[in-house]
C-alpha positions in Angstrom: 50.0 113.9 10.2 48.6 110.5 8.9 44.9 109.7 8.7 43.8 108.1 12.0 41.7 105.5 10.1 44.0 104.3 7.3 47.4 106.0 8.0 47.5 107.7 4.5 48.5 111.4 4.3 45.7 113.7 5.2 43.8 116.0 2.9 43.1 119.5 4.0 39.5 119.3 3.0 38.9 116.2 5.2 41.5 116.9 8.0 42.4 115.0 10.1 41.3 112.3 7.7 42.3 111.6 4.1 38.8 111.2 2.6 35.1 111.3 3.2 35.2 107.5 3.5 37.6 107.6 6.4 35.5 110.3 8.1 32.4 108.1 7.9 34.3 105.0 9.0 35.4 106.9 12.1 31.9 108.3 12.7 30.5 104.7 12.5 32.9 103.6 15.2 31.5 106.3 17.5 27.9 105.5 16.6 28.5 101.8 17.1 30.1 102.5 20.5 33.5 101.0 19.5 34.9 104.3 20.7 33.9 105.7 24.1 35.0 108.4 26.4 35.4 107.0 29.9 33.3 108.7 32.6 33.3 108.7 36.3 29.8 108.6 37.9 29.2 111.3 40.5 28.4 110.0 43.9 25.0 111.0 45.2 24.4 111.4 48.9 21.1 109.7 49.4 20.8 111.1 52.9 21.1 114.8 51.8 18.3 117.0 52.8 17.0 118.1 49.3 14.0 120.4 49.0 10.9 118.9 47.5 10.8 120.3 43.9 6.9 120.2 43.9 6.6 122.4 47.0 6.6 126.2 46.3 9.3 128.2 48.1 8.4 129.9 51.4 9.0 133.6 50.9 8.6 134.6 54.5 
């Protein structure tokens, strides 16, 4: 399996990368938001009857 950063053969110590440098290059892409995992926002029903979180429950 080639290194995802530079396409050189991988090293077991750094797998799936070939070196510490390639690991850090990849990490920098995540921190810089060059990579992102797409997400779908959940729809919230604004008309739902939610209990008031500040009101203590009625234990009757």
